[in-house]
C-alpha positions in Angstrom: -39.3 -79.9 -52.6 -36.8 -80.3 -50.3 -36.6 -78.0 -47.2 -33.1 -76.3 -46.8 -31.1 -78.0 -43.9 -29.8 -75.9 -41.4 -25.9 -76.6 -41.3 -25.0 -78.8 -38.5 -21.8 -75.9 -37.3 -24.9 -73.5 -36.9 -27.1 -75.7 -34.9 -23.9 -76.5 -32.7 -23.7 -73.0 -32.3 -27.4 -72.2 -31.3 -26.9 -75.0 -29.1 -24.4 -73.5 -27.4 -25.7 -70.1 -27.0 -29.1 -71.7 -25.8 -27.4 -73.6 -23.3 -25.6 -70.1 -22.4 -28.4 -67.6 -22.4 -30.3 -70.0 -20.3 -27.4 -69.7 -17.6 -27.5 -66.2 -17.6 -31.5 -65.8 -17.7 -31.4 -67.7 -14.5 -28.6 -66.6 -12.6 -28.4 -63.2 -12.5 -31.3 -62.4 -9.5 -34.7 -60.5 -10.8 -34.4 -57.0 -11.5 -30.9 -56.5 -11.8 -30.8 -55.5 -15.6 -30.7 -52.2 -16.6 -34.1 -50.4 -15.8 -35.5 -53.6 -15.6 -38.2 -52.9 -12.9 -38.9 -49.7 -15.3 -39.2 -51.7 -18.6 -41.2 -54.7 -16.6 -43.6 -52.3 -15.2 -44.0 -50.6 -18.9 -45.1 -54.6 -19.7 -47.5 -54.2 -16.7 -49.2 -51.3 -18.0 -49.7 -53.1 -21.7 -51.1 -56.6 -20.0 -52.7 -55.4 -17.3 -53.9 -51.6 -17.5 -54.7 -52.7 -21.7 -53.2 -49.7 -21.7 -49.4 -48.2 -23.8 -48.0 -45.2 -22.1 -46.0 -44.0 -24.5 -46.3 -40.2 -25.5 -49.2 -40.1 -22.2 -48.3 -37.1 -20.4 -50.2 -38.5 -17.5 -47.5 -41.4 -17.3 -44.6 -39.1 -17.9 -41.7 -38.5 -15.6 -41.8 -35.0 -15.5 -45.2 -34.5 -14.5 -45.7 -37.3 -12.3 -42.5 -36.3 -10.4 -43.5 -38.1 -7.2 -45.3 -40.8 -8.5 -44.3 -44.9 -7.9 -41.9 -45.7 -11.2 -42.9 -49.0 -10.1 -46.1 -51.0 -9.9 -47.2 -51.6 -6.5 -46.4 -55.2 -7.1 -42.9 -55.0 -7.8 -42.5 -52.4 -4.9 -43.4 -55.5 -2.4 -40.4 -57.7 -4.5 -37.9 -54.9 -4.1 -38.5 -54.9 -0.2 -39.8 -58.2 1.0 -38.1 -60.5 -1.5 -34.9 -58.1 -1.0 -34.5 -57.0 -4.9 -33.9 -53.5 -4.3 -30.9 -53.8 -1.7 -29.1 -56.1 -4.2 -28.9 -52.8 -7.2 -25.4 -51.3 -8.1 -24.4 -52.9 -4.3 -21.9 -55.2 -4.2 -21.7 -56.6 -0.8 -25.3 -57.1 -1.1 -26.7 -61.0 -1.4 -30.0 -62.3 -2.5 -32.4 -63.7 0.0 -32.8 -67.2 -0.6 -34.2 -69.4 2.2 -37.8 -70.9 2.6 -38.7 -68.5 5.1 -37.4 -65.2 2.6 -39.8 -66.8 0.2 -42.5 -67.0 3.0 -42.3 -63.6 4.1 -42.6 -62.3 0.2 -45.5 -64.7 -0.5 -47.4 -63.3 2.8 -47.1 -60.2 1.9 -47.6 -60.6 -1.9 -50.5 -62.2 -1.1 -52.2 -58.8 0.3 -51.8 -57.6 -2.9 -54.9 -57.0 -4.6 -55.6 -56.6 -9.2 -54.9 -52.7 -9.3 -51.0 -53.2 -7.5 -50.1 -54.1 -11.3 -51.3 -51.2 -12.8 -50.5 -48.0 -10.7 -46.4 -47.4 -11.7 -46.1 -43.7 -13.0 -43.6 -41.0 -13.6 -41.2 -43.7 -15.1 -38.6 -42.4 -18.0 -39.0 -45.8 -19.9 -42.7 -45.1 -20.4 -41.4 -42.7 -23.2 -40.2 -45.4 -25.2 -42.0 -46.7 -28.2 -44.3 -49.5 -27.5 -43.2 -52.9 -29.8 -41.2 -54.4 -27.3 -43.5 -54.3 -24.5 -46.3 -55.6 -26.8 -44.4 -58.4 -27.9 -43.0 -59.1 -24.3 -46.6 -59.0 -23.0 -47.2 -62.3 -24.8 -45.3 -64.7 -22.6 -46.0 -62.3 -19.5 -49.8 -63.3 -20.2 -49.0 -67.2 -20.9 -46.6 -67.5 -17.6 -49.3 -65.8 -15.6 -48.3 -66.8 -11.4 -45.9 -64.6 -9.5 -44.1 -61.9 -10.7 -41.2 -64.2 -10.6 -42.8 -66.4 -13.4 -43.9 -63.4 -15.4 -40.2 -61.8 -15.2 -38.4 -64.8 -16.2 -40.8 -65.4 -19.2 -40.2 -62.6 -20.5 -36.5 -63.4 -20.3 -37.0 -66.2 -22.4 -38.3 -64.4 -24.8 -34.8 -62.4 -24.8 -33.1 -65.7 -25.3 -35.4 -66.8 -28.2 -34.1 -63.3 -30.1 -30.5 -64.2 -29.0 -30.7 -67.1 -31.4 -32.4 -65.3 -34.1 -29.1 -62.5 -33.7 -26.9 -65.6 -34.2 -28.3 -66.9 -37.2 -28.7 -63.8 -39.0 -24.8 -62.8 -38.5 -24.6 -66.5 -40.3 -25.9 -65.3 -42.9 -24.4 -61.8 -43.0 -21.3 -63.9 -43.2 -22.6 -65.8 -45.9 -23.2 -63.2 -47.9 -19.2 -61.5 -47.4 -17.6 -64.6 -47.5 -19.5 -66.6 -50.3 -21.0 -68.6 -47.8 -17.0 -70.1 -46.7 -18.4 -72.4 -43.8 -15.4 -71.7 -41.7 -15.8 -67.9 -41.9 -19.3 -68.2 -40.7 -18.4 -70.1 -37.6 -16.1 -67.7 -36.1 -18.7 -64.7 -36.7 -21.6 -66.3 -35.5 -19.6 -68.0 -32.7 -17.8 -64.2 -31.8 -21.4 -62.9 -31.5 -22.2 -65.9 -29.2 -19.6 -65.3 -26.8 -20.0 -61.8 -26.7 -20.6 -61.3 -23.1 -22.0 -58.1 -22.6 -24.8 -59.2 -25.7 -25.8 -62.2 -23.4 -25.7 -60.1 -20.4 -28.4 -57.4 -22.1 -30.3 -59.4 -24.3 -31.4 -62.4 -21.7 -33.5 -59.3 -19.2 -36.3 -57.3 -19.6 -35.0 -54.6 -21.4 -36.5 -53.5 -25.5 -32.6 -54.4 -26.5 -33.8 -57.9 -26.4 -35.8 -56.9 -29.7 -33.4 -54.4 -30.9 -30.5 -56.3 -31.9 -32.2 -59.0 -34.0 -34.3 -56.4 -35.9 -31.0 -54.2 -36.3 -29.2 -57.8 -37.7 -32.0 -58.4 -39.9 -32.0 -54.9 -41.0 -28.0 -55.2 -41.6 -28.6 -58.8 -43.8 -31.5 -57.1 -45.9 -29.6 -54.4 -46.9 -26.4 -56.8 -47.7 -28.9 -59.1 -49.6 -30.2 -55.9 -51.4 -26.7 -55.2 -52.4 -25.1 -58.9 -53.1 -28.6 -59.9 -55.4 -30.0 -57.0 -57.1 -33.0 -55.4 -56.7 -36.3 -57.1 -55.0 -39.6 -55.8 -54.1 -39.9 -58.7 -51.6 -36.7 -57.8 -49.6 -37.5 -53.9 -49.7 -41.0 -54.9 -48.4 -38.9 -57.2 -45.3 -36.2 -54.1 -45.1 -39.1 -52.0 -44.7 -41.0 -53.8 -42.2 -38.1 -54.6 -40.1 -36.5 -51.1 -39.5 -40.1 -49.8 -38.8 -40.5 -52.6 -36.4 -36.6 -51.2 -35.0 -37.9 -47.6 -35.1 -40.9 -48.7 -33.1 -38.7 -50.6 -30.4 -36.2 -48.2 -29.5 -35.7 -44.4 -31.0 -32.0 -45.5 -31.9 -32.6 -47.8 -34.7 -33.5 -44.5 -36.3 -30.3 -44.2 -37.9 -31.2 -47.2 -40.1 -33.7 -45.7 -42.0 -31.0 -43.8 -44.2 -28.2 -46.7 -44.6 -31.4 -49.1 -45.5 -33.1 -46.4 -48.3 -29.1 -46.3 -49.9 -29.2 -49.9 -50.4 -32.7 -49.5 -51.8 -31.4 -47.0 -53.8 -28.2 -48.6 -55.1 -30.0 -51.8 -56.0 -32.4 -49.8 -57.8 -30.0 -47.8 -59.7 -27.8 -51.1 -60.3 -30.6 -52.7 -61.9 -31.8 -49.8 -64.3 -27.7 -49.8 -65.2 -26.8 -53.2 -65.3 -23.7 -52.8 -67.5 -22.5 -49.6 -66.0 -19.9 -52.1 -63.5 -16.9 -50.0 -64.1 -15.2 -46.8 -62.6 -18.3 -44.9 -63.2 -20.4 -47.0 -61.0 -18.1 -47.3 -57.9 -18.2 -43.2 -58.6 -21.6 -42.9 -58.5 -22.0 -45.5 -55.5 -19.7 -43.8 -53.5 -21.7 -40.2 -54.3 -24.6 -41.8 -53.0 -23.3 -43.0 -49.8 -22.0 -39.6 -49.5 -24.9 -37.7 -49.7 -26.7 -40.7 -47.7 -24.2 -39.8 -44.5 -24.8 -36.2 -45.0 -28.8 -36.7 -45.3 -28.2 -39.1 -42.4 -26.3 -36.4 -40.5 -29.0 -33.8 -41.3 -31.4 -35.8 -39.8 -29.7 -36.0 -36.4 -28.2 -32.3 -36.6 -31.9 -31.3 -36.9 -32.3 -32.2 -33.1 -29.9 -29.3 -31.8 -29.5 -25.9 -33.0 -26.8 -25.4 -36.2 -24.9 -23.1 -33.7 -24.2 -26.1 -31.6 -22.6 -28.0 -34.7 -18.7 -26.9 -34.3 -19.3 -27.8 -30.8 -20.9 -31.2 -32.0 -17.7 -32.0 -34.2 -15.4 -30.8 -31.5 -17.0 -33.6 -29.2 -16.8 -36.0 -31.8 -13.0 -35.4 -32.6 -12.2 -35.7 -29.0 -14.2 -38.8 -28.7 -11.8 -40.3 -31.1 -8.9 -38.2 -31.1 -6.4 -35.6 -29.1 -7.5 -32.4 -28.7 -6.4 -30.1 -31.6 -4.7 -26.4 -31.0 -7.4 -24.3 -30.7 -10.5 -26.7 -30.1 -12.7 -25.9 -27.2 -12.4 -28.3 -24.4 -15.5 -31.1 -25.6 -18.7 -30.5 -23.5 -19.3 -33.4 -21.0 -16.8 -35.5 -18.3 -13.9 -37.2 -19.8 -15.5 -40.4 -21.8 -13.8 -41.9 -24.9 -13.1 -44.7 -27.0 -11.9 -46.9 -24.7 -14.9 -46.2 -22.1 -17.5 -46.9 -24.9 -15.7 -49.8 -27.0 -13.6 -51.4 -24.5 -14.7 -51.2 -20.8 -18.4 -51.3 -21.6 -18.8 -53.0 -24.7 -16.5 -56.3 -23.6 -16.6 -55.8 -19.7 -19.3 -54.3 -17.8 -22.5 -56.1 -16.6 -25.4 -56.2 -14.3 -25.6 -52.5 -13.1 -22.2 -51.7 -13.9 -21.0 -52.7 -10.2 -19.7 -55.9 -12.2 -16.9 -55.8 -14.5 -14.0 -57.7 -16.1 -10.0 -56.8 -14.4 -7.8 -53.8 -15.3 -5.4 -56.7 -16.4 -7.8 -59.1 -18.3 -9.6 -55.4 -20.5 -5.5 -54.5 -21.4 -4.9 -58.3 -23.0 -8.6 -57.2 -24.6 -7.1 -54.0 -25.8 -4.0 -55.4 -27.3 -6.3 -58.4 -28.9 -8.3 -55.6 -30.8 -5.4 -53.6 -32.0 -4.4 -56.8 -33.3 -7.3 -57.6 -34.8 -7.5 -54.1 -37.0 -4.3 -54.8 -38.2 -5.1 -58.4 -40.1 -8.4 -56.8 -40.9 -6.1 -54.1 -43.2 -3.7 -57.2 -44.3 -6.7 -59.0 -45.1 -8.7 -56.4 -47.1 -5.3 -56.2 -49.2 -4.7 -59.7 -49.4 -8.8 -60.2 -50.6 -8.6 -57.6 -52.7 -10.0 -58.7 -55.6 -13.0 -60.6 -53.9 -13.6 -57.7 -52.1 -14.1 -55.7 -54.8 -16.6 -58.3 -56.1 -19.0 -57.3 -53.0 -18.4 -53.8 -52.6 -22.0 -52.9 -52.7 -22.4 -55.0 -49.8 -19.4 -53.1 -47.9 -20.1 -49.7 -49.3 -24.1 -50.4 -47.4 -22.7 -51.8 -44.5 -19.6 -49.0 -43.9 -22.9 -46.5 -44.2 -25.0 -48.4 -42.0 -22.2 -48.6 -39.5 -21.4 -44.6 -39.9 -24.8 -43.6 -39.6 -25.5 -45.4 -36.6 -22.4 -44.1 -34.9 -23.3 -40.6 -35.7 -27.0 -41.0 -34.4 -25.8 -42.5 -30.9 -23.5 -39.3 -31.0 -25.9 -36.9 -31.4 -28.1 -38.3 -28.9 -25.4 -38.2 -26.6 -24.4 -34.6 -27.4 -28.0 -33.3 -27.1 -28.5 -34.9 -23.8 -25.2 -33.6 -23.0 -26.7 -30.3 -23.7 -29.5 -30.4 -21.1 -27.2 -32.6 -18.6 -23.4 -32.1 -19.0 -22.5 -34.9 -15.9 -23.8 -37.9 -17.9 -21.6 -39.5 -21.2 -25.1 -41.2 -22.2 -23.1 -43.2 -24.8 -22.3 -46.5 -23.5 -21.0 -50.2 -25.2 -24.9 -51.7 -25.3 -25.5 -49.2 -27.4 -23.2 -50.6 -30.1 -24.9 -54.2 -29.7 -27.1 -52.3 -32.9 -24.2 -53.4 -34.9 -22.9 -56.4 -33.3 -23.1 -58.7 -36.7 -20.7 -56.4 -37.7 -18.4 -57.1 -34.5 -18.6 -60.8 -35.9 -17.6 -60.4 -39.5 -14.8 -57.9 -38.9 -13.3 -60.9 -36.3 -13.8 -63.2 -39.4 -12.4 -60.9 -41.4 -9.1 -60.7 -39.1 -8.8 -64.6 -39.7 -8.9 -64.3 -43.7 -5.3 -62.5 -43.4 -3.4 -65.9 -42.3 -2.6 -68.7 -44.6 -4.3 -72.0 -44.5 -3.3 -73.7 -41.5 -2.1 -71.1 -40.0 -5.9 -69.7 -40.1 -6.7 -72.8 -39.0 -5.3 -73.4 -35.9 -5.6 -69.2 -34.9 -9.5 -69.3 -35.5 -9.6 -72.3 -33.1 -7.5 -70.8 -30.4 -9.7 -67.7 -30.5 -13.1 -69.2 -30.3 -11.7 -71.3 -27.2 -10.4 -67.8 -25.8 -13.9 -66.4 -27.1 -15.6 -69.0 -25.1 -13.5 -68.6 -22.5 -14.0 -65.0 -22.0 -18.1 -65.4 -21.8 -17.4 -68.0 -18.7 -15.5 -65.6 -17.1 -17.9 -62.7 -17.4 -20.5 -65.5 -16.3 -18.1 -66.2 -12.9 -17.7 -62.8 -11.6 -21.4 -61.9 -11.9 -22.3 -65.5 -10.1 -19.2 -64.6 -7.3 -21.0 -61.1 -7.3 -24.4 -62.4 -6.6 -24.0 -66.0 -4.6 -19.9 -65.8 -3.1 
């Protein structure tokens, strides 16, 4: 029996991703990712203290308000390796001379084993534990200094990024009937997404959450296109459960996963009902799934807050209507999340693309959306053959966004000054971004599509290199 061969274009893309991800992992100084110090301390609790702080009130931020949020080992690195002054300080630069290293090594040598396990009071200790259990493996294998262990965990993120790109390729194969050109565009669009590279090459649960969400989307699409399979259902259940035990945001995947399973089961029970009745039933189930999914999130705040929630969501995307109260929280909308933070903000949010480049990206997004609509019209017959897949993935996207907004609104009720929702949260849906880019290219005729796709891929590579250049300039110029 011959083993399936990995397509050469996919291998080439993975090679490029590997080089780019390794560059991001090693170019950014230690502990400069979002909450990277806190996530590192969580892994220390698992690997060195042999305990999981999840839901442990003795480790919670409220019960230990004056306790150290990170371990003594990390605080030593903060101070004597000069890492803490780097955080969100665009004027600071890392210490890098031999003398600087000797000073840190001298102080680090004074520490005992308990210096790795004395962190309390970190808010991330309330996170689900799966990522930290997985990250504890490279942590223990690496051993050595705090930096050896940190970079080993960053390499885990590099490997997981390759999984995300591969799953995007497979998802595009389902949607575009294994058209190689569309798969290449989708995979490269994801591989060169600069915020994805910045986030997943750090010590963070998002490094595991993103490929798990990509896997869930792929398995949902597989159920929709191939029909009911207990093996796929079991795999989807395991992947969604793993995602939920990695980050709470993944709860949004439960309802679309159930919808995909239910739709595949209904199709198997009624194989002849493939006309208008089947489409109407599928849409009805989709609406029910959306309503039930929203109910799961709405239960997290009182019914009296529902009008305020809908007002908040409306004003996030659209202008305020007459008579509508001002949305809770700061002025924070589509452009902040979907443009500035999803494409152009890195590090501790102090690094970003210049405004003129963001303006060009905005134009490209609108042009891409227009092309996507045209492509849907041009290929409406082939899309009709994949309406189940589109319906399932659409439900997953809508429910995920509702979940993110519901969580943000609930947080705003407690602290109206923090918008909470940010671009990296959208990375859960990054494979859909990739297939949308590939879909937009399908609006163009053959030769023009090939030329435009090539120019687009070149532009995506330049965008990623520009982001990496800004990061290098921030820390080393």
